[in-house]
Structure formats: structure tokens, C-alpha cells
N, C-alpha and C positions, 0 to 999 in steps of 0.2 A: 566810713566809706560806703558801706552798703546802704546807709540811709539816703546818702546822696544820690546813688544810683537810682534807687527807688523813687526819689522825688523827679528825678530827671524822666524816668520813664512814664511816670505820671504826668508830668508836663507835656510830653511829646503827644501822649493819647489825648490830652485836653486841646492840643493845638492842631491834632491831626496831621501830624508830621509825617507819618508812614502811610496816610490816606486810607487808613483802616476803616474809618467810617464811610469814606467813599466807596471804597471796595466792597463793603457789606452792603451797601445800597446798590451797587451795580450788580452784585449776585443775586440780591432780592428781586433786582428789576428784571433780571434774565428767568430766574427760577419762577415767578408767579405767571408768565404766559406759557411756559413748558408745562406748569402744573395744571393749568386751564386746558391746554390741549390733551393732556393725558386723561383728566377728567371726562373731557368730550369724548375721546376715543374709547374710554371705559363704557361709557353710555351707548356708544354705537359699535360695539365689538363685533357683531355680524357684519355690519356693512364693510368695515375695515378689512376684515377676514375674506369677504366677497371680492372686495377691490383687489387685494393681494393674489388671490387665485386667479383673477382675470388677468392680472399684470403678468403672472407667471406663464399662464397659458399663452398669452399673446407674445411672450419672448420666445417660447419654443416655436411658435407657428411662423414669426416673422425673421427670425435670427435663428434658426436650427443650426447653422454652421458653428455659430459662436457658442451657443449652448452645449453641444457635444463634441466640441474641441477638446483634444488632448494635449495640453500645453507641451509635455515632455515630447511626445512623438511628431508633434507639429514642428518643432525646432530641430528635427532630424531630416537631413537631405540624404536620402538613399543614391547611392551611386549605381551605375549598372551591374558592378560585380556583386553588390548585396542583394539588389534585387533578383540576379539570377540564382543566388543562393537561396533566397526565401521561396522561389518558386520551385527549385530543386527539392527543398525539404517538404513542400506540399505533395509534391508529385510521388515522392518517396513514401509517404503515408499511405498510398492506394497500391503499391507494389506487393506482390506476394513474399512471404517470409521464405528463407531458405531451410533446410533441414540439417540438423547437426548429425555427425556420425554416430550412430547406434552402437554399442558394445559388440553386439552380434553380427555387426557388418565388419567390424575389425578383426585382425588376427588374433588368435587365442594367445593369453599371456603365458599359460603354462599348460602341460599335459600330465596326466597320471594314468596309470594302467592299474585298476582296482578291481576286486570282486564286487559285482552288482546283484542285488536281491530285489525283492518287491513286495510290497506289504499293503493292507487294507484298513479302512477305518474301523476295526474291531477292537474292543477293549482287551482281548487276549493278545493282542499285537501292539497295541498302544497304552493308553491309561484310561482313566475315567472320563477324560474328554477326547474320544477318539477322533472327532472330526477337525479339531482345534490342533493346528500344528504349534510347534515351539515359538514360531513369529506371530501368532495369533490370528493366521488366516484358517477360515472354515472351508477346507476342501470339499466338503459334502456339498456345500450351498453353491461354491465356486463351480464344482463338477467339471473340472478340466484336468486331463492327466498329463501335468507338467510340473508337478512338484516332486522334488528328491528329499531325502533324508541324508546328512552328512554331518560329521563332527569336525572335520579337518578344513572346512570351508566357512566363511562368514555367512550368516544368514542373509538372504538376497542375492547371492552370487548367481551369475548366468552361467549355465554349462550346456555342453552338447555332448551327445554319445554317437559320433559319427558311424560306428560300427554296426549300431542297433538301431537307430532312429533318424540317421542322416542329419538334415540340417534343424531337426526340431530343437527348439529351445527350452531347458528345464530350469527352474528356480530352486534355489535351496532354502527351504522353508521350515524343515523340521530337522530334529536331531534324533541320534540313535542311541541305543544303550551305550553308557561311558566305556565299556570294553571293546567297543569297536573304534578303531582310530581310521585308516585308510580303506574304507568301505563304505559303498553307497547303496540306499534303498530307495527305489520308485514306487511312487503312491499309485495305486491301481484303484478302480472303481469295483471290480469284481474279484472275489477271492480265488476263484477258479483259474483266472489270467495269472494272478500272481504265483498260483503253484506250478502252472504251465511254464512260467518264466524261470523259475528256479533260481540257480547261482549262475552267473555268466561273469567271465573276466573280459573287459573292455577298456579302451582308452576313452577318457573323457577330456574334454577340452574346456578350460576354465577362461572365462572373459572377465 
């Protein structure tokens, strides 16, 4: 059976039944001119590149709308409401921002009446890094008397002492000795001022 099929296939090839020879001839007839064109283009690479460049520039000059067209946007027809929203968004970018309420503008969350003392950046009153607080703040470099030490409040808490300092805001940036719980220590630049302050009982407001 297989021998018969092989003989039939060979016969068809010989008779050009599937036009295989004709097809190969057509392919070669098309390929030869293309090959000649490619060889010619290869010999004139610079000329072809220059012609392509000039063609592209010409398209940009004579047909700018087509070249720069955004197909997706060109297909969208904006209605009056959409255009109004776009203009509103553009105008909104130039408007001034509002201001969120700061914690010291709000009412205090709680109040404590505690003994308050004062300390300075001396090793005898602190440790081997007297200027650096428990939060890592260098009070000597910052040089602002608005830092307090307290063990019963989280670091960074804002507090006020209205009886002694009115509306001035202090920040819990340091810790006291572990044996002190509900007590507060105010950092001061001068030791003499800390001695004069002594120990005072006052109500602190926590924000």
C-alpha cells in the first residue's frame, strides 16, 4: 500500500499536479526583483535614510494634526458638564490650602495636678549625654525652653501649664528617674533659674 502511495506522489510531482514547480517559479520570479531592490538600497543606505528623514519632517510640517493626534482622546466628545469639571479641577490647583486643626488649638484631653521641678543639661542631673533627651533631641543645640520630662506620658505629647506659663506649649521629650511617676521636670538653660523654680504644684493640660 505504501509503495503505491509513493508512486502516486512521485507521479503527481512529475505531472506538476499541484503546480509546485509553477509556484516555485513564481516565488523566485518575485524574490529576484526584491533581492535586487534590497541590494540597491544597501548600496544607497545614506540616500534612503535621508529620504525617509525628509519624508517624516514633511509629514510633521504639512500634516501636524494627524501626526500629533491622540486617537483615544479624539474619539471622546466632552459634554458641557465634563468641560466644567475639568475647568474646576484646573482652578482648584491654584487655590490656597486650608489648615487642619492643631492639637494645641483643641481642648485638652485630660488634666493632671502634679509636682513640677526644673533641671538643666548637667551630667549630675542627667547622664553622660546631658544635652540629648530620651527621644534623641539635642536640647542644647535647639536652645528652646519648651521641653519637659515625664514618665507617665508618651514621648512627643504636647502639654500646657496655664498656671505657670499660660498658653506656652511644652513637649514631652525626656524621662525622669524610674522612681518618679506622676511628676514633671521642665528643662531650663540656666541652673540658677532651675533652683529658683524649686518645686511647684500645678495643673497640666494634656493634648
